[in-house]
N, C-alpha and C positions, 0 to 999 in steps of 0.2 A: 841943416843938421842931418846926420846919418839916421835913417829910420831905425837901424839896429840899436842905436844908442838911446832911443826914447821909448822902447817897448818893454823894458824890464829884462829879467834874466830867465824867465820861463818857470815852469813849463806852461804851454799854451794849449787851450782846448777849444774845440768847435762848439757850435750852438747845441749840438747833441752830445756833448761831453767826451767826444773822441779826442785823444791827445794828438795835437798837430805836430808838436816838437817838444823835446825835453829842455833844450837850452839854445842860446843864440847861435852857436856853431852848428848845431843840428838844423835849426830853422833855415839858415842861409847857406848851408853846405860849404863850410869853410875849407874842407878838404874834399878830394874826389870821393873818398869813401863816405863822408858825411853827406855829400850831394846825392849819392846813390841811395843811401839808407836813412839819412837823418830825419827827414820830416815825412809826414803822411798826407801831404796835400795832394788830393786827387779830386776828380769830379764827385766821388762818393763822400769825401770828407770836407771839401771846401764849400761849406754851406752858407746861405745868407743868414741874416740875423734872426729869422724865424725858423731856421733849421731846414729850409728847402734847398734842393740842389739848384745851382746856377747853370743856365744853358751854356754848353761848351762847344768846342769844335765838333761839327757834325750835326748839332742841333740847329733849329731855326727859331729865332735868330741866334747866331753865335754871339755870346756875351762873355767870353772867357777873359777878355782883357781887363786887368786891374790896374788902376792908376797907382803907381809906386814912386816914380821919379828917381828910382834907384838903379845902381849897377847890380849885377848878379849877386854880389856879396852883401847887399843891403846898405851899402855906403852911398853917399851922395856923389854925384859927378863933380869933378874938379876942373872940367874943361872950359868953364866960363860960359857955356851955352845954357839956355833955359830948357830944363827937362821936366818942369813942374808947372807949366801954364802960369808963369809969374807967381810962383809960390801958392798955387791953387786958387788964385783970385781972378783969373782971366778966362773968358769963354771965347775970346777972339784972337789973341796973340799967342805965339809960341806953340809948343807941342808938349806932350806928356810921354815920358818913358813908361811903358806898361809891361807887366808880367802876365803870365797865363795861370789862372787859378787851377786849371786841370793839368798843368805842366805838359801840354801837348802842342803840336803844330807850330814848331819853330825850329830854329837852328840849335836851340838848347832846350833843356827842360826846366829852366828857371821860372819860379813863380814871381821872382823879383823883376826880371829884366829880359824881355825878348825882342821888343821893337818899339819904335816911336809911333805915336799917333799922327794922323795927317795934320791935325791942328787941335785946338782946344774947344772947338764948337761941339755941341751935343751931336749935331749931324755927322761930323767927322769922327767923333769917338765911336758912334754906332757903326759907321761905314768901315772902320778899322777892325771891328770885331768886339766891340764892347758896349757898355751902357753908361759909362762914366762912374763906375763903381770903385770904391775904396775897399781895401781888405782890412778887417778888424780882428784883433786877437783878444781873447779873454785869458787873463792870468789867474791861476789858482787851481785848486783841486776840483774834480768833477762834482756837480751838485748831487 
């Protein structure tokens, strides 16, 4: 299932009530303009569930990889290959498509999809630049 189809219509807020995006098109950057301006995901705003920043490119250890399994537009891959570690149930087979929460250090600035992990093991997720983290959005008005 496409990630963008199961997260609601927005708006979405961070753990510290900063608005991440107004709607699905802004969140995923459906046009070049929306990709440039739409969402506010950066190191300063892409926080963990406790409101703390996640270590990103340049920090030690780098943990900016987020498990998404998605293409840059938030849709699932249709190429028949496993991009979700067997639907997030395997730590040994397959690979995971990851995005960068800080939208840096890649061929694009997608938080959805930048590269594949080496494998689904915790060791390889860490070696690729992550920690095996998922991104979560909260829907609704700020508290």
